[in-house]
ROTORFI-522650 format. One record per residue (C-alpha): x, y, z; residue number from 0; chain. Coordinates in Angstrom, 2 decimals, always signed. Last residue first. Example, Ala and Ser with C-alpha at 12.3 -4.5 7.8 and 13.67 -1.06 7.14 Angstrom:
<pt px="+13.67" py="-1.06" pz="+7.14" i="1" ch="A"/>
<pt px="+12.30" py="-4.50" pz="+7.80" i="0" ch="A"/>
This chain:
<pt px="-18.31" py="+54.19" pz="-10.08" i="349" ch="A"/>
<pt px="-19.84" py="+51.66" pz="-7.33" i="348" ch="A"/>
<pt px="-20.67" py="+48.22" pz="-8.07" i="347" ch="A"/>
<pt px="-24.59" py="+47.54" pz="-7.46" i="346" ch="A"/>
<pt px="-26.26" py="+44.71" pz="-5.69" i="345" ch="A"/>
<pt px="-29.33" py="+43.91" pz="-7.56" i="344" ch="A"/>
<pt px="-32.62" py="+44.55" pz="-6.59" i="343" ch="A"/>
<pt px="-35.08" py="+41.62" pz="-6.48" i="342" ch="A"/>
<pt px="-38.05" py="+40.83" pz="-8.93" i="341" ch="A"/>
<pt px="-36.00" py="+41.09" pz="-12.08" i="340" ch="A"/>
<pt px="-37.96" py="+40.81" pz="-15.20" i="339" ch="A"/>
<pt px="-39.82" py="+44.15" pz="-14.67" i="338" ch="A"/>
<pt px="-36.75" py="+45.99" pz="-15.93" i="337" ch="A"/>
<pt px="-36.57" py="+49.62" pz="-15.01" i="336" ch="A"/>
<pt px="-33.77" py="+49.29" pz="-12.41" i="335" ch="A"/>
<pt px="-31.89" py="+46.97" pz="-14.93" i="334" ch="A"/>
<pt px="-32.31" py="+49.37" pz="-17.66" i="333" ch="A"/>
<pt px="-31.62" py="+52.59" pz="-15.60" i="332" ch="A"/>
<pt px="-28.27" py="+51.30" pz="-14.00" i="331" ch="A"/>
<pt px="-25.85" py="+52.93" pz="-16.52" i="330" ch="A"/>
<pt px="-28.04" py="+56.02" pz="-17.01" i="329" ch="A"/>
<pt px="-27.84" py="+56.55" pz="-13.19" i="328" ch="A"/>
<pt px="-24.31" py="+56.19" pz="-13.54" i="327" ch="A"/>
<pt px="-23.89" py="+58.71" pz="-16.29" i="326" ch="A"/>
<pt px="-26.07" py="+61.38" pz="-14.35" i="325" ch="A"/>
<pt px="-24.34" py="+61.08" pz="-11.01" i="324" ch="A"/>
<pt px="-20.76" py="+61.15" pz="-12.46" i="323" ch="A"/>
<pt px="-20.52" py="+64.87" pz="-11.87" i="322" ch="A"/>
<pt px="-20.57" py="+64.49" pz="-8.02" i="321" ch="A"/>
<pt px="-21.37" py="+61.02" pz="-6.76" i="320" ch="A"/>
<pt px="-22.05" py="+62.18" pz="-3.16" i="319" ch="A"/>
<pt px="-24.18" py="+65.11" pz="-4.38" i="318" ch="A"/>
<pt px="-24.03" py="+68.15" pz="-2.10" i="317" ch="A"/>
<pt px="-26.34" py="+68.06" pz="+0.89" i="316" ch="A"/>
<pt px="-29.76" py="+69.36" pz="+1.95" i="315" ch="A"/>
<pt px="-30.93" py="+67.40" pz="+4.98" i="314" ch="A"/>
<pt px="-34.52" py="+67.37" pz="+6.53" i="313" ch="A"/>
<pt px="-34.16" py="+65.11" pz="+9.66" i="312" ch="A"/>
<pt px="-32.64" py="+62.10" pz="+11.15" i="311" ch="A"/>
<pt px="-32.21" py="+59.95" pz="+8.03" i="310" ch="A"/>
<pt px="-36.07" py="+58.96" pz="+8.14" i="309" ch="A"/>
<pt px="-37.96" py="+61.47" pz="+10.18" i="308" ch="A"/>
<pt px="-38.90" py="+60.76" pz="+14.02" i="307" ch="A"/>
<pt px="-36.34" py="+62.86" pz="+15.52" i="306" ch="A"/>
<pt px="-36.60" py="+65.84" pz="+13.27" i="305" ch="A"/>
<pt px="-39.76" py="+67.68" pz="+14.77" i="304" ch="A"/>
<pt px="-38.00" py="+69.81" pz="+17.50" i="303" ch="A"/>
<pt px="-34.80" py="+70.49" pz="+15.43" i="302" ch="A"/>
<pt px="-31.49" py="+68.25" pz="+15.89" i="301" ch="A"/>
<pt px="-31.34" py="+67.66" pz="+11.93" i="300" ch="A"/>
<pt px="-33.56" py="+70.17" pz="+10.12" i="299" ch="A"/>
<pt px="-37.34" py="+69.56" pz="+10.71" i="298" ch="A"/>
<pt px="-38.88" py="+72.64" pz="+12.38" i="297" ch="A"/>
<pt px="-36.77" py="+75.41" pz="+10.41" i="296" ch="A"/>
<pt px="-37.21" py="+73.25" pz="+7.42" i="295" ch="A"/>
<pt px="-40.87" py="+73.05" pz="+7.55" i="294" ch="A"/>
<pt px="-41.04" py="+76.81" pz="+8.37" i="293" ch="A"/>
<pt px="-39.20" py="+77.40" pz="+5.09" i="292" ch="A"/>
<pt px="-38.35" py="+80.84" pz="+4.12" i="291" ch="A"/>
<pt px="-35.92" py="+82.66" pz="+6.52" i="290" ch="A"/>
<pt px="-34.13" py="+79.32" pz="+7.48" i="289" ch="A"/>
<pt px="-34.00" py="+78.15" pz="+3.91" i="288" ch="A"/>
<pt px="-32.70" py="+81.61" pz="+2.70" i="287" ch="A"/>
<pt px="-29.87" py="+81.62" pz="+5.23" i="286" ch="A"/>
<pt px="-29.32" py="+77.85" pz="+4.58" i="285" ch="A"/>
<pt px="-28.68" py="+78.63" pz="+0.66" i="284" ch="A"/>
<pt px="-27.15" py="+81.81" pz="+1.42" i="283" ch="A"/>
<pt px="-24.07" py="+79.94" pz="+3.52" i="282" ch="A"/>
<pt px="-24.31" py="+76.80" pz="+1.06" i="281" ch="A"/>
<pt px="-23.10" py="+78.61" pz="-2.34" i="280" ch="A"/>
<pt px="-19.40" py="+79.15" pz="-1.85" i="279" ch="A"/>
<pt px="-18.62" py="+75.99" pz="+0.16" i="278" ch="A"/>
<pt px="-20.69" py="+73.94" pz="-2.44" i="277" ch="A"/>
<pt px="-18.64" py="+75.00" pz="-5.25" i="276" ch="A"/>
<pt px="-18.42" py="+71.69" pz="-6.82" i="275" ch="A"/>
<pt px="-22.21" py="+72.02" pz="-6.99" i="274" ch="A"/>
<pt px="-21.73" py="+74.14" pz="-10.15" i="273" ch="A"/>
<pt px="-20.76" py="+71.06" pz="-12.02" i="272" ch="A"/>
<pt px="-23.87" py="+68.92" pz="-11.26" i="271" ch="A"/>
<pt px="-25.68" py="+68.12" pz="-7.77" i="270" ch="A"/>
<pt px="-27.69" py="+69.51" pz="-4.99" i="269" ch="A"/>
<pt px="-29.22" py="+67.07" pz="-2.92" i="268" ch="A"/>
<pt px="-32.63" py="+67.30" pz="-1.08" i="267" ch="A"/>
<pt px="-33.24" py="+64.66" pz="+1.53" i="266" ch="A"/>
<pt px="-35.90" py="+63.82" pz="+4.10" i="265" ch="A"/>
<pt px="-38.81" py="+64.74" pz="+2.02" i="264" ch="A"/>
<pt px="-41.32" py="+67.30" pz="+3.13" i="263" ch="A"/>
<pt px="-42.51" py="+67.77" pz="-0.30" i="262" ch="A"/>
<pt px="-44.39" py="+71.32" pz="-0.53" i="261" ch="A"/>
<pt px="-42.56" py="+73.23" pz="+2.23" i="260" ch="A"/>
<pt px="-39.39" py="+71.52" pz="+1.18" i="259" ch="A"/>
<pt px="-39.72" py="+72.32" pz="-2.29" i="258" ch="A"/>
<pt px="-40.74" py="+75.98" pz="-1.61" i="257" ch="A"/>
<pt px="-37.61" py="+76.44" pz="+0.66" i="256" ch="A"/>
<pt px="-35.47" py="+74.71" pz="-1.89" i="255" ch="A"/>
<pt px="-36.42" py="+77.25" pz="-4.54" i="254" ch="A"/>
<pt px="-35.44" py="+80.24" pz="-2.24" i="253" ch="A"/>
<pt px="-32.25" py="+78.57" pz="-1.09" i="252" ch="A"/>
<pt px="-31.25" py="+78.04" pz="-4.60" i="251" ch="A"/>
<pt px="-31.82" py="+81.64" pz="-5.54" i="250" ch="A"/>
<pt px="-29.87" py="+82.72" pz="-2.46" i="249" ch="A"/>
<pt px="-27.14" py="+80.41" pz="-3.35" i="248" ch="A"/>
<pt px="-26.82" py="+81.93" pz="-6.76" i="247" ch="A"/>
<pt px="-26.88" py="+85.39" pz="-5.26" i="246" ch="A"/>
<pt px="-23.94" py="+84.42" pz="-2.91" i="245" ch="A"/>
<pt px="-22.10" py="+82.85" pz="-5.96" i="244" ch="A"/>
<pt px="-22.34" py="+86.06" pz="-7.98" i="243" ch="A"/>
<pt px="-21.42" py="+88.10" pz="-4.91" i="242" ch="A"/>
<pt px="-18.07" py="+85.88" pz="-4.44" i="241" ch="A"/>
<pt px="-17.17" py="+86.76" pz="-8.00" i="240" ch="A"/>
<pt px="-17.73" py="+90.37" pz="-7.43" i="239" ch="A"/>
<pt px="-15.79" py="+90.43" pz="-4.20" i="238" ch="A"/>
<pt px="-12.73" py="+88.49" pz="-5.72" i="237" ch="A"/>
<pt px="-11.15" py="+86.92" pz="-2.59" i="236" ch="A"/>
<pt px="-9.22" py="+83.91" pz="-4.04" i="235" ch="A"/>
<pt px="-12.10" py="+81.50" pz="-3.50" i="234" ch="A"/>
<pt px="-14.35" py="+83.84" pz="-5.65" i="233" ch="A"/>
<pt px="-11.78" py="+83.96" pz="-8.48" i="232" ch="A"/>
<pt px="-11.56" py="+80.08" pz="-8.34" i="231" ch="A"/>
<pt px="-15.48" py="+79.93" pz="-8.32" i="230" ch="A"/>
<pt px="-15.51" py="+82.39" pz="-11.35" i="229" ch="A"/>
<pt px="-12.84" py="+80.09" pz="-13.09" i="228" ch="A"/>
<pt px="-15.04" py="+77.13" pz="-12.54" i="227" ch="A"/>
<pt px="-18.19" py="+78.73" pz="-13.57" i="226" ch="A"/>
<pt px="-16.66" py="+79.91" pz="-16.73" i="225" ch="A"/>
<pt px="-15.47" py="+83.19" pz="-17.98" i="224" ch="A"/>
<pt px="-12.12" py="+83.21" pz="-20.16" i="223" ch="A"/>
<pt px="-9.01" py="+81.49" pz="-19.24" i="222" ch="A"/>
<pt px="-6.87" py="+83.81" pz="-21.45" i="221" ch="A"/>
<pt px="-6.63" py="+86.81" pz="-19.06" i="220" ch="A"/>
<pt px="-9.26" py="+88.88" pz="-20.59" i="219" ch="A"/>
<pt px="-12.29" py="+87.54" pz="-18.86" i="218" ch="A"/>
<pt px="-10.52" py="+87.51" pz="-15.61" i="217" ch="A"/>
<pt px="-9.54" py="+91.10" pz="-15.93" i="216" ch="A"/>
<pt px="-12.99" py="+92.32" pz="-16.75" i="215" ch="A"/>
<pt px="-14.10" py="+90.33" pz="-13.51" i="214" ch="A"/>
<pt px="-11.76" py="+92.07" pz="-11.33" i="213" ch="A"/>
<pt px="-12.98" py="+95.45" pz="-13.20" i="212" ch="A"/>
<pt px="-16.47" py="+94.81" pz="-12.10" i="211" ch="A"/>
<pt px="-18.22" py="+98.35" pz="-12.09" i="210" ch="A"/>
<pt px="-18.46" py="+98.86" pz="-15.70" i="209" ch="A"/>
<pt px="-21.94" py="+97.93" pz="-16.08" i="208" ch="A"/>
<pt px="-20.88" py="+95.68" pz="-19.06" i="207" ch="A"/>
<pt px="-18.57" py="+93.55" pz="-16.47" i="206" ch="A"/>
<pt px="-21.44" py="+93.10" pz="-14.05" i="205" ch="A"/>
<pt px="-23.76" py="+91.91" pz="-17.08" i="204" ch="A"/>
<pt px="-21.10" py="+89.63" pz="-18.25" i="203" ch="A"/>
<pt px="-20.64" py="+88.27" pz="-14.68" i="202" ch="A"/>
<pt px="-24.12" py="+87.63" pz="-14.30" i="201" ch="A"/>
<pt px="-24.15" py="+85.70" pz="-17.64" i="200" ch="A"/>
<pt px="-21.41" py="+83.54" pz="-16.70" i="199" ch="A"/>
<pt px="-23.09" py="+82.40" pz="-13.49" i="198" ch="A"/>
<pt px="-26.52" py="+82.03" pz="-15.43" i="197" ch="A"/>
<pt px="-24.72" py="+79.58" pz="-17.99" i="196" ch="A"/>
<pt px="-23.34" py="+77.45" pz="-15.05" i="195" ch="A"/>
<pt px="-26.92" py="+77.23" pz="-13.88" i="194" ch="A"/>
<pt px="-28.48" py="+79.12" pz="-10.65" i="193" ch="A"/>
<pt px="-30.38" py="+82.24" pz="-11.77" i="192" ch="A"/>
<pt px="-31.60" py="+81.48" pz="-15.25" i="191" ch="A"/>
<pt px="-32.21" py="+77.93" pz="-14.32" i="190" ch="A"/>
<pt px="-34.10" py="+79.06" pz="-11.27" i="189" ch="A"/>
<pt px="-36.48" py="+80.78" pz="-13.58" i="188" ch="A"/>
<pt px="-36.47" py="+84.59" pz="-13.50" i="187" ch="A"/>
<pt px="-38.23" py="+85.47" pz="-16.69" i="186" ch="A"/>
<pt px="-40.09" py="+82.84" pz="-18.74" i="185" ch="A"/>
<pt px="-39.28" py="+81.94" pz="-22.42" i="184" ch="A"/>
<pt px="-37.69" py="+78.48" pz="-21.77" i="183" ch="A"/>
<pt px="-34.32" py="+79.72" pz="-22.40" i="182" ch="A"/>
<pt px="-34.77" py="+82.00" pz="-19.27" i="181" ch="A"/>
<pt px="-34.86" py="+85.82" pz="-19.31" i="180" ch="A"/>
<pt px="-33.29" py="+87.49" pz="-16.40" i="179" ch="A"/>
<pt px="-35.59" py="+88.40" pz="-13.49" i="178" ch="A"/>
<pt px="-38.82" py="+90.36" pz="-13.11" i="177" ch="A"/>
<pt px="-40.74" py="+87.37" pz="-11.54" i="176" ch="A"/>
<pt px="-37.52" py="+86.29" pz="-9.24" i="175" ch="A"/>
<pt px="-37.60" py="+82.61" pz="-8.36" i="174" ch="A"/>
<pt px="-40.01" py="+81.45" pz="-11.13" i="173" ch="A"/>
<pt px="-39.93" py="+77.60" pz="-10.93" i="172" ch="A"/>
<pt px="-38.17" py="+76.54" pz="-14.35" i="171" ch="A"/>
<pt px="-35.42" py="+74.34" pz="-12.93" i="170" ch="A"/>
<pt px="-38.09" py="+72.84" pz="-10.64" i="169" ch="A"/>
<pt px="-39.12" py="+70.79" pz="-13.57" i="168" ch="A"/>
<pt px="-39.77" py="+67.52" pz="-11.97" i="167" ch="A"/>
<pt px="-42.90" py="+66.01" pz="-13.49" i="166" ch="A"/>
<pt px="-42.66" py="+65.98" pz="-17.25" i="165" ch="A"/>
<pt px="-43.53" py="+62.50" pz="-17.87" i="164" ch="A"/>
<pt px="-46.87" py="+63.06" pz="-18.95" i="163" ch="A"/>
<pt px="-48.79" py="+62.38" pz="-15.94" i="162" ch="A"/>
<pt px="-46.03" py="+62.87" pz="-13.26" i="161" ch="A"/>
<pt px="-42.67" py="+61.21" pz="-13.59" i="160" ch="A"/>
<pt px="-41.67" py="+60.40" pz="-10.02" i="159" ch="A"/>
<pt px="-39.03" py="+57.74" pz="-10.08" i="158" ch="A"/>
<pt px="-39.66" py="+55.09" pz="-7.43" i="157" ch="A"/>
<pt px="-38.66" py="+54.17" pz="-3.86" i="156" ch="A"/>
<pt px="-41.48" py="+56.15" pz="-2.02" i="155" ch="A"/>
<pt px="-41.06" py="+59.18" pz="-4.27" i="154" ch="A"/>
<pt px="-37.74" py="+59.60" pz="-6.15" i="153" ch="A"/>
<pt px="-37.53" py="+63.24" pz="-7.66" i="152" ch="A"/>
<pt px="-35.36" py="+64.59" pz="-10.40" i="151" ch="A"/>
<pt px="-34.71" py="+68.17" pz="-11.17" i="150" ch="A"/>
<pt px="-32.59" py="+69.57" pz="-13.83" i="149" ch="A"/>
<pt px="-30.90" py="+73.18" pz="-14.10" i="148" ch="A"/>
<pt px="-29.31" py="+74.26" pz="-17.17" i="147" ch="A"/>
<pt px="-25.57" py="+74.26" pz="-18.55" i="146" ch="A"/>
<pt px="-25.06" py="+72.44" pz="-15.28" i="145" ch="A"/>
<pt px="-26.63" py="+72.58" pz="-11.77" i="144" ch="A"/>
<pt px="-28.55" py="+69.38" pz="-11.01" i="143" ch="A"/>
<pt px="-31.19" py="+69.78" pz="-8.32" i="142" ch="A"/>
<pt px="-32.34" py="+66.45" pz="-6.43" i="141" ch="A"/>
<pt px="-35.31" py="+65.43" pz="-4.44" i="140" ch="A"/>
<pt px="-35.67" py="+62.49" pz="-2.19" i="139" ch="A"/>
<pt px="-37.79" py="+59.82" pz="-1.08" i="138" ch="A"/>
<pt px="-37.06" py="+56.16" pz="+0.28" i="137" ch="A"/>
<pt px="-34.45" py="+57.03" pz="+2.91" i="136" ch="A"/>
<pt px="-31.54" py="+54.57" pz="+4.15" i="135" ch="A"/>
<pt px="-29.11" py="+57.56" pz="+4.74" i="134" ch="A"/>
<pt px="-26.12" py="+55.77" pz="+2.89" i="133" ch="A"/>
<pt px="-28.34" py="+54.38" pz="+0.18" i="132" ch="A"/>
<pt px="-30.14" py="+57.73" pz="-0.47" i="131" ch="A"/>
<pt px="-26.76" py="+59.58" pz="-0.35" i="130" ch="A"/>
<pt px="-24.98" py="+57.44" pz="-3.02" i="129" ch="A"/>
<pt px="-25.42" py="+54.16" pz="-4.99" i="128" ch="A"/>
<pt px="-29.27" py="+53.54" pz="-5.27" i="127" ch="A"/>
<pt px="-30.72" py="+56.97" pz="-4.51" i="126" ch="A"/>
<pt px="-27.77" py="+59.11" pz="-5.78" i="125" ch="A"/>
<pt px="-27.80" py="+57.18" pz="-8.88" i="124" ch="A"/>
<pt px="-31.64" py="+57.44" pz="-9.38" i="123" ch="A"/>
<pt px="-31.30" py="+61.27" pz="-8.59" i="122" ch="A"/>
<pt px="-28.84" py="+61.65" pz="-11.55" i="121" ch="A"/>
<pt px="-30.85" py="+59.67" pz="-14.04" i="120" ch="A"/>
<pt px="-34.06" py="+61.55" pz="-13.07" i="119" ch="A"/>
<pt px="-31.91" py="+64.83" pz="-13.71" i="118" ch="A"/>
<pt px="-30.97" py="+63.59" pz="-17.01" i="117" ch="A"/>
<pt px="-34.74" py="+63.17" pz="-18.04" i="116" ch="A"/>
<pt px="-35.31" py="+59.51" pz="-18.83" i="115" ch="A"/>
<pt px="-35.11" py="+57.04" pz="-21.71" i="114" ch="A"/>
<pt px="-34.67" py="+53.49" pz="-21.51" i="113" ch="A"/>
<pt px="-33.51" py="+51.92" pz="-24.83" i="112" ch="A"/>
<pt px="-34.30" py="+48.15" pz="-25.70" i="111" ch="A"/>
<pt px="-31.99" py="+46.88" pz="-28.79" i="110" ch="A"/>
<pt px="-32.34" py="+47.44" pz="-32.58" i="109" ch="A"/>
<pt px="-29.58" py="+50.04" pz="-32.37" i="108" ch="A"/>
<pt px="-30.72" py="+52.13" pz="-35.21" i="107" ch="A"/>
<pt px="-34.39" py="+52.02" pz="-34.86" i="106" ch="A"/>
<pt px="-34.17" py="+52.03" pz="-31.01" i="105" ch="A"/>
<pt px="-32.15" py="+55.41" pz="-30.92" i="104" ch="A"/>
<pt px="-34.67" py="+56.95" pz="-33.34" i="103" ch="A"/>
<pt px="-37.73" py="+55.80" pz="-31.44" i="102" ch="A"/>
<pt px="-36.36" py="+57.16" pz="-28.19" i="101" ch="A"/>
<pt px="-35.34" py="+60.42" pz="-29.51" i="100" ch="A"/>
<pt px="-38.52" py="+61.30" pz="-31.05" i="99" ch="A"/>
<pt px="-37.91" py="+65.05" pz="-31.96" i="98" ch="A"/>
<pt px="-40.68" py="+67.36" pz="-31.23" i="97" ch="A"/>
<pt px="-38.76" py="+70.33" pz="-30.54" i="96" ch="A"/>
<pt px="-34.83" py="+69.31" pz="-30.93" i="95" ch="A"/>
<pt px="-33.66" py="+72.50" pz="-32.67" i="94" ch="A"/>
<pt px="-32.25" py="+74.03" pz="-29.75" i="93" ch="A"/>
<pt px="-31.13" py="+71.27" pz="-27.20" i="92" ch="A"/>
<pt px="-30.59" py="+73.43" pz="-23.94" i="91" ch="A"/>
<pt px="-34.00" py="+74.86" pz="-23.68" i="90" ch="A"/>
<pt px="-35.78" py="+71.84" pz="-24.68" i="89" ch="A"/>
<pt px="-38.88" py="+72.71" pz="-26.66" i="88" ch="A"/>
<pt px="-40.61" py="+69.44" pz="-26.41" i="87" ch="A"/>
<pt px="-38.60" py="+66.06" pz="-26.50" i="86" ch="A"/>
<pt px="-40.22" py="+62.86" pz="-27.60" i="85" ch="A"/>
<pt px="-39.79" py="+59.45" pz="-25.64" i="84" ch="A"/>
<pt px="-43.42" py="+58.27" pz="-26.03" i="83" ch="A"/>
<pt px="-43.36" py="+57.03" pz="-22.48" i="82" ch="A"/>
<pt px="-42.85" py="+59.85" pz="-21.53" i="81" ch="A"/>
<pt px="-42.94" py="+63.33" pz="-23.02" i="80" ch="A"/>
<pt px="-39.54" py="+64.86" pz="-22.12" i="79" ch="A"/>
<pt px="-39.07" py="+68.55" pz="-21.05" i="78" ch="A"/>
<pt px="-36.04" py="+68.19" pz="-20.98" i="77" ch="A"/>
<pt px="-32.41" py="+67.29" pz="-21.04" i="76" ch="A"/>
<pt px="-31.59" py="+63.76" pz="-21.80" i="75" ch="A"/>
<pt px="-30.46" py="+60.62" pz="-19.43" i="74" ch="A"/>
<pt px="-30.26" py="+57.56" pz="-21.60" i="73" ch="A"/>
<pt px="-30.08" py="+53.99" pz="-20.59" i="72" ch="A"/>
<pt px="-29.25" py="+51.16" pz="-23.07" i="71" ch="A"/>
<pt px="-30.52" py="+47.72" pz="-22.41" i="70" ch="A"/>
<pt px="-29.93" py="+44.30" pz="-20.51" i="69" ch="A"/>
<pt px="-26.99" py="+43.47" pz="-22.82" i="68" ch="A"/>
<pt px="-26.17" py="+39.79" pz="-22.05" i="67" ch="A"/>
<pt px="-22.56" py="+39.06" pz="-20.92" i="66" ch="A"/>
<pt px="-20.46" py="+36.54" pz="-23.04" i="65" ch="A"/>
<pt px="-17.54" py="+38.99" pz="-23.43" i="64" ch="A"/>
<pt px="-19.86" py="+41.87" pz="-24.40" i="63" ch="A"/>
<pt px="-17.22" py="+44.62" pz="-23.76" i="62" ch="A"/>
<pt px="-15.68" py="+45.68" pz="-27.15" i="61" ch="A"/>
<pt px="-18.57" py="+44.94" pz="-29.22" i="60" ch="A"/>
<pt px="-21.10" py="+46.70" pz="-26.89" i="59" ch="A"/>
<pt px="-18.86" py="+49.68" pz="-26.60" i="58" ch="A"/>
<pt px="-18.28" py="+50.23" pz="-30.16" i="57" ch="A"/>
<pt px="-22.21" py="+49.85" pz="-30.61" i="56" ch="A"/>
<pt px="-22.73" py="+52.58" pz="-28.06" i="55" ch="A"/>
<pt px="-20.14" py="+54.99" pz="-29.63" i="54" ch="A"/>
<pt px="-21.84" py="+54.57" pz="-33.09" i="53" ch="A"/>
<pt px="-25.27" py="+55.01" pz="-31.48" i="52" ch="A"/>
<pt px="-24.24" py="+58.20" pz="-29.85" i="51" ch="A"/>
<pt px="-22.62" py="+59.89" pz="-32.80" i="50" ch="A"/>
<pt px="-25.65" py="+58.96" pz="-35.13" i="49" ch="A"/>
<pt px="-27.96" py="+60.23" pz="-32.57" i="48" ch="A"/>
<pt px="-25.95" py="+63.59" pz="-32.55" i="47" ch="A"/>
<pt px="-26.14" py="+63.74" pz="-36.17" i="46" ch="A"/>
<pt px="-29.77" py="+63.13" pz="-36.17" i="45" ch="A"/>
<pt px="-30.33" py="+65.72" pz="-33.73" i="44" ch="A"/>
<pt px="-28.76" py="+68.69" pz="-35.89" i="43" ch="A"/>
<pt px="-25.31" py="+69.54" pz="-37.13" i="42" ch="A"/>
<pt px="-25.29" py="+72.59" pz="-34.92" i="41" ch="A"/>
<pt px="-25.86" py="+70.66" pz="-31.90" i="40" ch="A"/>
<pt px="-22.81" py="+68.48" pz="-32.28" i="39" ch="A"/>
<pt px="-22.38" py="+67.31" pz="-28.63" i="38" ch="A"/>
<pt px="-18.75" py="+66.97" pz="-28.10" i="37" ch="A"/>
<pt px="-17.75" py="+63.31" pz="-27.14" i="36" ch="A"/>
<pt px="-16.76" py="+61.48" pz="-24.04" i="35" ch="A"/>
<pt px="-16.00" py="+57.88" pz="-23.81" i="34" ch="A"/>
<pt px="-16.38" py="+55.44" pz="-20.88" i="33" ch="A"/>
<pt px="-14.99" py="+51.88" pz="-20.10" i="32" ch="A"/>
<pt px="-15.98" py="+49.13" pz="-17.73" i="31" ch="A"/>
<pt px="-17.95" py="+51.21" pz="-15.25" i="30" ch="A"/>
<pt px="-18.88" py="+49.01" pz="-12.43" i="29" ch="A"/>
<pt px="-17.80" py="+45.55" pz="-11.81" i="28" ch="A"/>
<pt px="-20.51" py="+43.49" pz="-10.49" i="27" ch="A"/>
<pt px="-23.52" py="+45.47" pz="-11.96" i="26" ch="A"/>
<pt px="-21.60" py="+45.92" pz="-15.31" i="25" ch="A"/>
<pt px="-21.21" py="+49.21" pz="-17.27" i="24" ch="A"/>
<pt px="-20.25" py="+50.27" pz="-20.47" i="23" ch="A"/>
<pt px="-20.29" py="+54.09" pz="-20.45" i="22" ch="A"/>
<pt px="-21.14" py="+56.96" pz="-22.80" i="21" ch="A"/>
<pt px="-20.79" py="+60.69" pz="-22.13" i="20" ch="A"/>
<pt px="-21.86" py="+63.26" pz="-24.53" i="19" ch="A"/>
<pt px="-21.01" py="+66.89" pz="-24.22" i="18" ch="A"/>
<pt px="-22.23" py="+70.50" pz="-24.84" i="17" ch="A"/>
<pt px="-25.92" py="+70.42" pz="-24.46" i="16" ch="A"/>
<pt px="-25.82" py="+67.15" pz="-22.59" i="15" ch="A"/>
<pt px="-26.73" py="+63.51" pz="-23.25" i="14" ch="A"/>
<pt px="-25.38" py="+61.22" pz="-20.45" i="13" ch="A"/>
<pt px="-25.56" py="+57.70" pz="-22.04" i="12" ch="A"/>
<pt px="-25.40" py="+54.54" pz="-19.98" i="11" ch="A"/>
<pt px="-24.75" py="+50.95" pz="-21.73" i="10" ch="A"/>
<pt px="-25.71" py="+47.80" pz="-19.71" i="9" ch="A"/>
<pt px="-23.91" py="+44.48" pz="-19.39" i="8" ch="A"/>
<pt px="-25.30" py="+41.64" pz="-17.41" i="7" ch="A"/>
<pt px="-23.76" py="+37.97" pz="-16.93" i="6" ch="A"/>
<pt px="-21.76" py="+38.70" pz="-13.82" i="5" ch="A"/>
<pt px="-24.74" py="+40.63" pz="-12.00" i="4" ch="A"/>
<pt px="-26.82" py="+37.43" pz="-11.85" i="3" ch="A"/>
<pt px="-30.27" py="+39.08" pz="-11.28" i="2" ch="A"/>
<pt px="-32.80" py="+36.90" pz="-9.20" i="1" ch="A"/>
<pt px="-36.02" py="+36.25" pz="-10.82" i="0" ch="A"/>
């Protein structure tokens, strides 16, 4: 059955540890409207679901206009148990262990809800609308650097879930065995080295050591410490802020080297807010890739074994869709996941 883009409406939800973003979307027109709310973690998961469902209902009322709602897509921090739709010890959603997110949303909305990890939603958007479409590849891996570090995988045109829906947790690969404590309970996970939270924690440790007066000044000047303020400081020549980004890139390079050696995909994408500082991260990323991944050394664009690869070799690139990837992926999830449509729709851009 062919999809009539003009008659379809979906709702996408990007559930984060600090904010909720909800959008009404039509395949022929793109995002019709989006809203952003604070994630009220302190009020508990039921309150957050109430906020989401209230916003979803308002958008459906405002934008139906004769369109059929194909479903609601939700990208959530993991680990997620699928298809049950339960969360298990999510490091960035404290108090949500065992919470049946899918069932709670469907009970309130009485509509089909498609639940995926937030990183799976982001990689789906990059595959359908961004770099995957541009390069014409059918397999790719994405790391999303935000409050935590997510990981989404497309394998031969399909989202990779693993046997319990928990496939793609590279954010909790150990980079440094004796590294900083991660929210998952392990030490030295990529998330504890390369998330926005990790950048701020690194700065705090340097300030506490008494050896980073520039960062101490940055902390006290009213802006506070954020990944964005640290990036601005690094670009302005702050040596300590630059060191933090060098170390973050090194951590990413170590993780990516393992992923490249294991997966041998043609594309690895870095997304999320921290990826906006690609110019600060990329030198140490590629230094580590060259040192630690012989597969990358052989298959990078222009190398000996790259010519026959889809997309022209192993590429590591910043996300084309930027911070919008997670929300866009959630918007297109219902149609992507629907068995009703035998042919792919033509998507409108963000």
